N, C-alpha and C positions, 0 to 999 in steps of 0.2 A: 815414496812417502817418507817424510822426516821422522826419525825415531823420537819417541817421547822420552825426555831425560828422566832417569830415576835418581831421586835424591836419597842420600844416606840419612840414617836416623839423626845423626848430629846436625846435618843441614836442615832437616825438618824441625828439629828442636830449636835450632837457632832462628828459623823463620817464625815458629810459634811464639818464641820469646819476643821477637821483634813485633809480631802482629799484636801480641798482648800489650806491649808498651805503646804502640800506636793507638790501639783501641782505647787504652786508658786515657791517652791525650784527648781523643775524641769525646770520651765520657766527661772529661773535665770541661770541655766546651759546652756540652749539654747541661752540665751542672751550673755553668755560668748563665745559661739561658733560663735555668730554673723552671718554674711552673709557667713562665710567660707564654709559651706556645699553647698550653692547655687553657690558660686564662683568656687569651685572645679568642680561641675557638669558642669557649663558653659564652663570652660576651657577644660574639657574632651570632650565636644561636639564640641568645636571649633577645637581642635586638630584632632578629628576624621574627621571633615569636611576638614581640611587642608591636611590630609593624603589622603583622597579621591581625592582631587584636584591634589595632587602630582602624584598619580597613573594615573589619567586621562591625565595629561600633558605628562607623560612618555609614555603612550600608543600612544598619538598623535605624539610624536617625532618618535617613532618606525614606525608608519604608514607613516610619511613623508619620513623617511629614506628608507623605502621599495619603495616608489614612486620614490625617487632619483635613486635608483639602477635600477628600471625598465627603467627610462629614459636614464641611462647610457648604458643599454643594447640596447635601441632604437637607440642611437648614433652609437654603434658598428654595428648594423644591417644596418643602413643607409650608413655608410662608406663602408661596405662590398658590398652593392648593387651598390654604386657609382663606386667602383673599377671594379665590374663585368660589368656594363654598359659601362665604359670607354674602357675596353678591347674589348667588343663587337663592339664598334664604330670604332675600327681600321679595322674591317673586313666587314663593311657595303657595300652593292652593289649599293644603290641608296640614294638620298637625303631624301627621305621619311623615310627610316629606320633610317637615321642619326638624323633627326629632332625628331623622336619618342624616340630614346635613349637619346637625349639631354633633352627632357621634363622629362623623368624618372630621369635623373641625377639631374635636377633642383628641382624636387619634393623631392628627397632624401636629397638634400642640405637644402631645406626648413625644412624638417622633423628634420634634424640634428640641425639646428638653433633653431627650436621650442623646441626640447628636452633640448638644452643648456639653453634656457630662463626658461623653467620649473624647471631645476636644480637650476639655480640662485635664482629664486623666492622661491623655496622650502628650499634652504640653508639659505636664510634670515629668513624664517619662523621658521626653526629649531633653529636659533640663538635667535629669540624672545622667543620661547618656553623654551629654556635653561635658559634664563634670568628669565622667569616666574617661572620655576622650582627652580631656585636658591633662589628667593624671598620666595617661598612656604616653602622651607627647612629652611631658616632663621627664618621665622614666626613660624614654628613648634618648632625649637630650643628655641626661645624666650618664646613661650607659655608653653613648657614643663618645662623650668626653673621656670616660674611663678607657674605652677601647683605643682612642687616638693616643692616649698617654702610654698604654701598654704596647701598642704597635711601634711607637717611636722608640721606646726603650729596647724592644726586641730587635728592631731594625738597626739600631746603633750597635748592639752586640753582634748581630749577624755581619754587619759591615766591618767591624773590628776583627772578626774571626774567620770570615769566609775564605780568605787566602790561605790561612793556616789550615782550616778544615779541608779545603780542596787538596792541599798537599798531603795531609795525613791520609785522606781517602785514597789518593793515588798510591801512596806507599803501602797502605793496607792491602790493596788489590795485588800489588807486586809480591808482598809477603805471602798472601794466600795462594798464589800460583806455585809456590815452592812446597806446598803441603797437599797430600792426597785428599780426595773428597771425604773419605770415611773419617779421617782424623780431624778434618775441618768441621764435619758435622758434630763430632764429639766436643770439639772446642766451643762451638756456638751453643751447644746444649748446656755445657757446664757454665758458660758465661751467663746464660739466661737464668740459671739456677740461683745465682748470687747477686745481691743488690749492688755490690761493689764491682761486679763484672770481671772478677779475677778468675781466669780459667787456668792460667799458667803461672806458677809461683816458684821462687827459688827456695832451696833448703837453707835456712838460716838458723844458726845456733842449734844444730841437730834437730830442727823442727820444720814442719810444713809452714811455708810463708803465708798460707791462707788461713788455716785453722789452728796452727801452732801445736798440732799433734806431733809427738816425738817420732822421729824416723830412725829405725834401727841402723847401727853402723854398717851391717852387711848391705842393706838396701841403699845406703848413702854411697857405698863403694860402687854399686851397680849404676847408680844415677850418674856418677862421675865418669864412668866408662862411655856413656852416651851410645850404647849399642841397641837399646830398646826404649820405648816410651814407658815411663814409670808414673804411676798415679798414687796419690795419698790414699791409704786404706780407710782413712776416716772421712774425708770430705770429697774424694774423687777428683781433686784437681790434678792437672799434669804438673809433674815436678821437674825442675831444672837445677843443675848444680850452680852454686853462687858464682863461680868463675865465668861460666857461660852467660849467666844473667848479667853480670857486670860488663862483659865484653860487648854486649849489644847496646848501642846508644841510639836514641831517637831525639833529634834536635827539634 
């Protein structure tokens, strides 16, 4: 079995400085993309919601139209019964039968009027739903136009930076392989704690390059020796001496 190489503190620090500079370059690319990825996702979600609303309205319109057709059939049935009862009333033998048939005719006339009212109300509801559907379609068209613009803008940035980003990711993986897992975990945690993503900073003008807290001379001397990992007592960032920081270049 091949022996796992042990890296010195100086090598680890050098790799951390390099990793930080690479990650900062990757952060710059993300800043260039800005809020575009989030905006694209939000627009896609909104359009999906509008499509669902559009489908729901269309289903409601179909349901109401089926209801209207049922009521139209109801009117036909009522009219047919009225004709039937009117014909029967011509051959009644007594007033009791006549009154009974008249009641049936009145009931069917009421049923006819009720169906007509239902049709009128449902037709107005369909018109309202059609207006809602039209608004939903216009909203989809507007959102899709915005989405296409945002996607084109994002794709342009991705195309311009994908080669550079791929190279930085490759270099970041190489730099991470030179640092033990525990130290990497601390590095990632510190990066996540700060919006600027700086976890490794140089000592500049006797101060921490991250929070500008003063670093005592004795601690600065220890940092320059590169014998152990030193952190800022104020912000917790990993500290590197200026010479080491300047010696690491990322193109």
